[in-house]
N, C-alpha and C positions, 0 to 999 in steps of 0.2 A: 820683832818688827811686825806691825799689822799689815795684813794683806788686803788690798782694796778689791772691790768687786770687779773692776776692770782688769786687774792683774789675774784674778781667777778666770775670767773669760778668756783672756789672752793665752793662758796656760792650760785651759781645759782640754784642748786637743792633744796635749802631751801625756795626759793620764789615760790609762786603759779605759775604754768606754763600754757601757753595757750594750747588749745587742739591739735594744730599742733605738740606739743612735743610727742604725742602718736604715731605718724607715725614713723616707722622704715625704713630708706632708706639703702639698701644694694647694694654693688657692685656685679654684676653678669656677666656671660658670656653666650651668646646664644650657645647652643650645637646642637640644631636641630630645624628646622622650617618646617611647612607645611600649605598650605591654607586649610581653612575649609569652605565649602559651603554646605548648606543643600539644599534639594529639594525645600524648601520654599523660598530660596534666589532668589530674582528677579533681581539680578545684571546683566544688559545687557552687560556690558563691559568685563565680565569674569575676572575682576581684583578681587583678594580676598578681601573681606571686613572684614573677621575674619581671623586672623593669629594665629595658634597654635605654641607655642614655648616651648621647653624644655630648662631650664635655670639652670646653676650651680651657686648657691648662697653661696657656701661654707658649705652647710648643709650636713647631711648624705646622702641624696638623691637629685637628681635634682628635680626641681619643674616645673609643667606645668602651663603655663599662656596663656590666650587668650587675644589678643589685637584686638580692634575694630577700624577700620578706617572709619566707615560710615560717621562720621561728619567732616572728614578732607576735606579741599578744594583742596588739592594737594596730592592725594595718589600715584601719579606716582613716587614719590620719595621713596616709600617703595618697595624694591626688596626682595622678600622672600628668594631667594637663597643666596643673598649676606649678609643676616643677621647673618649667622653662623659665630661664632668667635668674634662678636661685644661685646665689654665691655660696659655694660649698668648700669643704676640705676634702682633698683626694689623697689617698696613699698612691703615689705615682711610680714607685719603683718595684712593684710586684711583678713576678713573672706572669706572662699572659696565661689565661686559663680558658678552656673551652667549656661553655655552658650549652649543652644540647645543640651543638653546631654553631654557636655564636661566640666569637672570641672577645674576651674581656681584658682590658689593659689598665687595671687599677681597681681601686675600691673607694666608694663614697663613704665618708664617716657619718654615722648616725648614732643617736643615743636616746635613752629614755630617762626620765626622772620619776622613778616609781614612788618617790616620797611626796611628790607634789599632787595637786588636785587634778592634774591632767590625766591621771589614771594610766600612766605608762605610755603616753602618746609618743610615737616614734617621730623624731625630729632630726633634721640635718644639723651637723656641727657647723656653725657659721664662723667664717674667718673674721678677723677685725676689719672694720669698715675701711680703714685707710690702707689696706693691702691691695695691690693690683693683682689682676689675673696672672698666674704664673709665679707669684712670689712663693718662696719656700718659707714655711713657718717652723720655728724651733721652739723648744719648751724650757728655756732657761737653764739654770744650774740646779743640780741636786748634790747633796753631800752624803757620802757613805764612807764610813770608817776613816774619816779625816780627809778623804779625797773628794775633789769637786769634779763633776761631769757636766758637760754641756750637752743637753739632749737635742736631738735633731741635727739637721745640717742646714747650711745657708746663712744668710746675713740679714734676715728680716725679723719679724715680730717674735717676741717671747711670750711664753705662757702667762707670765705675770701681767703683761699688758692686756692679754685677752681676758683674764679674770676681772680686771678693773672695768671692762666694758659691760659686764653683766649687771 
């Protein structure tokens, strides 16, 4: 008997899921940004290596997140003032972390396409346009050893839908 995709989705939670399913990806919008540089920061170029962000993730309060660009090869693509209003993807269920006295409540997803002509430009991972702030984004089904897993949590957009946007 053939199994439909909908049946796989309905039964995905019954299968043991990989650890990545514990990560909650939410759609957020950057409300405010500011560079953070401590007296200990030896950045000679004066480009901010830590960016503080206030982000609306659809919760009762905005969350503060610190993004570090120390390891990025092309940080010139990060413009602190133009970040405000950007719709982004946030890992929202991370344990809070202290960055030099500033508490961070999540992580902003960024990536680079080193194979493109952008030269490894750091860019935000954008959510699908039809998702609202606070929506949880999941990443479809994967098959491994005959078992199907539903990646992510929530009831909104799948990775396949995001891929079609590009």
